[in-house]
C-alpha positions, 0 to 999 in steps of 0.5 A: 907898339902894342904896349903904347897903344894899350896905355893910350887906350887905357888913359882914354877909357878912364874918361870914355867908359866910367863904371856906373856901378860906382855912384856913391849912395848910402842906401840902395833904392834900386829894385832888384839890388841891395847892399852899399851902392846897390852892388849886389843883385837879388836872386829871389824866387819869383823875381821878388825883391830882397832885403835892401841891406843884407839881400835876404829873400823872404820868398826863398832863393831862385832855383838857380841860386842858393846860399847866403843872400842867394848869391851862390850859383847852384850847379844842376845835376841829374839823378835817377832816384826821383825828383826829391833831390833835384826839386830844390824843395827842402821838405821832400826827402828820401822816400827810400831806405837807401844809404847812398845816392850819386848825382852827375853834374850837368856842367863838370867843374872843380868842387868848392863846397856843398850844402846838405839839408836833412829831416833829422839833426842826427843825420848830419854827422852820418853822411860822408862825401866822395867824388869822381873826377871827369875822365876817371872811374875812381871815387875819391873821398874829400881830403879834409871833411870839415862841417859847419852846421847852419841851423838845425837841419843844414850843414855846409861841407867844403870839398875843394878839388883841383880838377873838374868833377863829373859825379858826387856821391853821398853815403852813410846812414844819414842819407835816409833822411836826406832832403836836398843837395846844393853844389856850389858853383861860386858867386859872380865876382865880376858883377859891377867891377871896373870894366874897360875896352879898347874903344867904344862903338860910336853910337851915343855911348851906349855900348860901354865896357860896363854893359858886360858886368852890369848883371843884365843878360842879353836877350834877343836884339837888345844889343845895347846891353852889350859892350862893343868896340870900334870895328876895323881898328889897327889892333884887335879889339879887347875887353878887360875887368879889373877886380877891386880885390883879388879873387879866386875863380873856378869857372867862367860863363860868357854870353855872346851877342847871338845875332846873325850879324855878330855871333862870329865875332867872338870865335877864337877869342883869347881869355887871360886871367892875370895874377896880382903878383908877377911870380905867377904865370897867367892863366890863358884860354883860347877858343878852339873855333868851330861854330859860334856859341850863344853862351861859352862855358870856360872851366879851367882844369886844373883850377886857377891856383892863384888869386886873380886881379884882372881878366881880359878878352881879345878878339880874333875876328877879321873886323877886329870887333870885341862884343860881350853881352855879359861875363860871369866869373864864378868864384870867391873873394880872396879874403884875408885869414880870419875874414868872411862875407861878400866884402870880407866884412865879417870877423871869424870867431872860431874856437882855437882861432881857426879859420871860418868858411868864407861864404858863410862865416861858419866855424867847423871847430865851433864858436870861440868862447862868448860867441854863438849863432850860425856865423859865431857873430853873436854874443852868448846871452849874458855877454857883451862887448866887441869881443863878447868878453864882458858880462851883462849884469846878472839881474838883466831880464829874460835870458840875461841878454844886454846890448852888445855895445854898452851892456844895457839890459835889453829885456828889462830887469829881473824882479827886484831890480831897476835901472838901465843896467839892472844894478839897483835894488828896489827901494824899501817897501817895493818889490817884483818886476819893475818894482811895481808891487808894494810890500804887504802892509802887514809886514813887520817892522816900522817900514813894512820892509820885504825882500826886493825880489819876491816880497817875503817880509824880512822882519816877520809879520804883524800880529795875527798874520803869517806866511812869507808875505804876511798876507794870510790871517792866522788859521782858525783857532790861532792868533797873535805874534807869529800865530803862536797863540791858540784861541781859547777852547771856550770860544763859541762856535764849532772851531773855537774861532777868535780874532786873529790879532787880539784873540778875542772870541768873535762869537762870544763864549761857550756856556759857562765862560766869560771875558773877551778871551773866554778864559774865566769861568762864571762866578759861583751861582751863575752858569750858561751862555754869557753867565746869564743863568742863575743856579737853581735855588734848590741846589744843595750846599750853603751857596746853591753852587752849580756847574758853571757850564750846564747848571748841574748842581755840584753839591746835590739837591735840597731835600725833596728835589732831584734831577741834575739841576734839582728842579724836579720834585720827588716823584709821587711816593718819594721824599727827602734827601735825594728822594731816597725815602718812600712815603708811608704806605699808610698815607691816605689816598690812592697813591700814598702821597706825602710831602716831597720835602718832609714826608708828611702825609698830605691827605692824612693817614689810613684808618688806625694810623697816625703821626705826621708820616702815618707811621704810628698805628693807633694803639700800637706804638711799636707794632709792625702793622698788619698791612704788609700782607697786601703787597704780594696781592698788589704785585700779583695784580700788576703782573697779571695786567701786564701779561694780559696786555702783552698777550692781547697785543701779540694776538692783534698783531698776529691776526692783522698780519695773517689777514693781510691780502696775499698780494701784499706778501709778494711786496715783501720779496727781495728786489735783487738788483742784477747789476750790483747784486745788493738787495733793496727792500720796499719802503712800506715793508721795512720797519724800525725794530726798536726805538729808545725815543718815546717821541719817535715816529712809527713811520716806516723807512727804507733800508738802502744799501749805501749813502748816495755818493758818500754825501754828494749827489752827482749830476747826471750827464743827461742834465748836461743841457741845463745851464751850468755854473759859470766862472770868469775865465783866466788863463793864468794859474797862480800859486803852488798847490802841489802835494808831496806824495808822502803827505797825501793821506794827511792832506785828504783827511785834513780836508775831507770835512772842510771846504778845501776841495770845494773851494779848489774846484770852484776856483777853476772855470768850467771852460776857457775863452777858446772858440767853439765855432765848429761845434756850434755850426748848424750842420754839426749841432745834431752831432753833439749829445749835449748842446753845451758840451763842445770841443774847442776849435784848437784842440778838437779831433779833426776827421778826414773829410770827404764831402763826396761821401757826406763825411765832414771833419767834425766829431765831438772829441778833443785831444787832451795832453797827458803828463809827459809823453802820454796823450789822450782823446776825450770823446762823448759816447757815440749816438746812433747818428755818429756811430760811423764817425766814432769808429772812423775816428778810432781808425784814423787816429790809430787808437789801440786802447779805448776806455769806456766809463758808462753803461749803454743804458743808465736809469732807463736812458740811453747813454751810449750806442754800441760801436762793437758787435755783440758777436761776429763782426759788423760794418760801421761805414767803411770800417769793419769791427770784429769782436775777438774775445770778451772777458767779464770781471766784477766791475769791468769788462775787457773786449778785444776788437779788430778793425779793418778797412778794405785794402789796408792792414787790420788793427787790434783795439782793446776796449776797457769797459768800466761797468761799476760807475753809478749814474749821478754818483761816483763809485763807492770805493776807489779801489775798483777804478785803480785796479781798472786803471792798472789793467789799462796801463798794463797794455802797451800802445802806440796811439792815443788812449781814447776815453769816453763816457756819455758826455766825455767830461765828468767820468772821462776827466776823472780817469785822465786826471788819475792817469796824469797825477800818478805819472806826475807822482812818479816823475816829481814825487808830488801831485798837483790836483788843482793844476791838473784840473786846470790843464784838463779844462784848457783842452776840453770844457767841464772835465771833472764835472762835479766836486764829488768827482774831484774829491773822489780823484784824491782818494783814487790817487792815494790808492793808486800810489799805495798799490803801485808796483804791487801787481805780480804775474802768476809765474812770479808768485812762488818767488814773491811768496818766498820773499814775503816769508823771509827765506833767510830768517832775518825777517826783513821781507816780513817787515816789508810785507807788514809795511805793505799791509799797513799801507793798504790799511792806512789808505782804506782809512782815508778812502772810506765813504764820508762827506767830502764837502761842508755843504754835503747833505745829511746822511739818508734816513736809511743809514740812521736806521742802521745806526739806531738798530746797531748802536742804540737798540741792540748792541748784542748783535755785534760781537765787537763794538768796533767791527761793524759792517759798511751799510753799503755792502750789508745784506738786509734781512727780510722781516718775516715776523712783525718788528723782526730786526733786519740787521745782521753783522755781515757784508757781501764781498765780491769775487773776480767776476761777480760783485756779491759772490760771498758773505762774510759774517761773525760767528753767531752770538746766542742772540743772533743764531736765528738771524744767521739762518735767516741770512742763509735761507734768504740769500740762498747760501750753498756753502757755510765755512766756519772757523774757531768752532773748537772754541764753542765749548769754552766760549759762551759768546758763540751761539749754537747754530748747528747741532753735532748730533743727528737727532734733536733738531735745532729750533729757531722760531719757525725754522728747524735744522738737523744734521743728516747723512749724505754722500756730500756733507750738507744740511737738511733744512725744514721750514715750517710755515706759520699755519694752523694745519699742523707741524708737518704740513707746508714743509720744504726741505733743501740740501745745502752743500 
């Protein structure tokens, strides 16, 4: 009887209760739903809408849901270790070091799968999972722990259990990085399925069976959202849902109509889960009764083991009514093997044809060949086709991707190719991306063909051009095919330039040459520029020939003429060939003049002589003549006149010097620069000692210790506020400018004299287009030391702002990227106004190394304020700075500081203070800065290195550039100076401020390469010396020692001071004076012509006697802690003994160490500068020296002042040790 009623009712219900969710529509338009026919409900956070196609939520999932399309119920649990694991916030992670967590489920259910989120991918494989069944005290491990990674920080772990689970435990080292745990309760497989009931309550058809699966949960009295059968029927009311395909159900959640009239109708209901196959026994559950519930939770345990086709509810109430407001059946669709997804629409693409996770498509075994992505559903780049088994054309652009359906290149083509499939090369004459570029018009061949990819000319270049793309003219001095011809060395100009195509000399020919290529000498009788000059008519020889270049007569001169060009008559008293004859002494006149050609006496003869040359005495045709006795008298008179002139001149000079006011004598004293230890003398007191130029001026010149910056005058940082050169900004750096380290020396030498460094420097804009709005804000302008040196907004250092304390986040400092892992902060030097902010930056940025490249005061102006105490400790705002130690060296000082803040651990900071960088210049030598750099990098640190000078750009950029270049050389074997400059200026404007600093950086980089790895510790010294001396006798170590020495010498040759740019100013007059003194006037003062002192480090002697020379072949050399500690000089020559002792006395020398004195007896070039006997003092002008006995070997010095009071008055004695 019951079966008849069931069939009849089922037929009627097909018409009475149609499922409204089955209306066909292609695109869902209903808010809160997605998918075909709006079949799936959105579960987005904040009740936001989801994507209408795939259900994704841009706002994230509602806290009760997670997983693909937010369709999986998140089972809640309790956890005693804090809220970080229960807050569903994937950014809050395990704050403890614990490696185990246990959670207790609020609703015990059989496990299906869980999802873990971590903060480090390494943790994903370091977490294990176990569980504790309800009613059991035993932990069980998952039987088959397979994992599928979803993204980089998320992993899904299936762990199906038969019975309900009470606790889940995660353990392993990866738990320290755990952020979130999601336990899946399955998805609602009953939603919008076909629903039926035994009858409808007669109320306009509003209580249909579909109401219980429409996704609307009953709220209050809105009873029309529930299903409702007719009351008091003959049979009990029932409700049924039939699934469109079989499902696997884990548990049920049933919403009752919770009103006074109706809640008891569901008591003692029976729930039946019916299998599709009759071979399985249906699952049946009967409510035990008791108090009616608003929500019933039914958890089968053990779980339902078979795929379910339908679920039915039967009422046990006395009024026979079945009322259901919403039925949730949580589980998963029973997809066929190899399928996944909400509708089993996805195809698994797992390696080894393994199955994938039904909920996500994730593959524990990894993706099959050709597939990629979280669900292994995307083709790998370079593949296409349904099975990702076809290959995109190799010329497809980007990552070689193409459209999966037909192989069309989706990202365009690689350079040199075109067409839909990128299978066509660019036509002849075109190349590059989209064939948009034309081959160079100077490519060789009839059609200027070039490589379709990179534009390299395939048939060589037209005459006069070179390079891969034939876009470069021949270098200066070359021309023709392949630039294989050299311009004539006789082309005019400093570099013998000629037309790069024809070889014609652009600027004409050097003097003495003619023709278009200047290959022909001037014809005989012509010389000079353009052969425009005629040889002198008095040149000797039949055709008056002369040198074609300078007009020098090649065959001597005609009689009576002399000089290179035979254009000068013989001097008075000479005549004939080469002016080799003397006029007769008997020619009349005071000068015994005669004709310069013939020798004939122009004014006749003295009395008693005759003939044309007055050689014949009258009356004595062959006598010797009695006039010869007058010659000694004439010579004697001449000598007497010269002696008198010299004596008078000396007397006048001495008299003037002696009568000079005494106050002037003090001006002759040495002004010792305590900073450098080098002596500079007043301009008015130093004179040129000698000159060979008869037109030279007697104007006194200053002897300076060095040329300024090797030929450059650097910009002072005080001038930063002036307008600086502007450039058009570009954010693209083209061309390869890297220099292999093995050719760096040659590169520097080749370009030190041309404009290469200047051109490279000028090609990089001083600043990019990034905004500097924060630095320009009115409240921050007073914090900038220079108004036009500002940090970019995007790279500036941001302090922790606290407006209640008047602390903003602004400071004029920038983060600057290093090469590799190193990072820097480039900052201006602090002023008094921002001292506290500067120290606060050190604290907040965890700075442990500070590099300071300026002195506090330079040229009388404050460059930086002290941010450390001179002793003890000092407070700077909330940070206390304590000076621990100070170590002073010749060119830098190292200070160890300790920073502390109330209630926080103290931190140590090492400050490296380079003190030898002159203002408006660069250091004379790069060796000191490289030694300083090695000191900085030898101290390990965890935080960024803070580098500052005054403005934080010029010296600061040079130092950071050196760090980056040496690191680049270590990694790549190359140094790219131009790219380094460009990258620095992307982070901070004006870094490396001048061409001089840019050129200096090259030299410092070369020295840095040379000395890399050469520093050894004292404890290793013995082993190092043993290796250098070659203990095994094979001299291999000795060769290494020699190579090391040669490398240093080679680096010195490339880093000496010299002009580094074509527009460098001429050398100062001081250096010219030195050159004149040493090279032109008195070469006897140099023992060897190629061993000369560097003018920068040469001690300058005081001229105590008028026109006394200030030059000596000696140099001041530094020690570890002082810049001018010692003097190195040659053994005195006989002519420089006085200068030697002037050096000793004027520079207060306390110890003289001499070598090779044993050679003095056999080497006459060694002057006697000390007497071995104890008597017979050595006299050197106004100074005597004698050896005297002493407890310690020494010398007694007696200086006699120039006075008239006697030889023993005004005398001082000093012992030299």
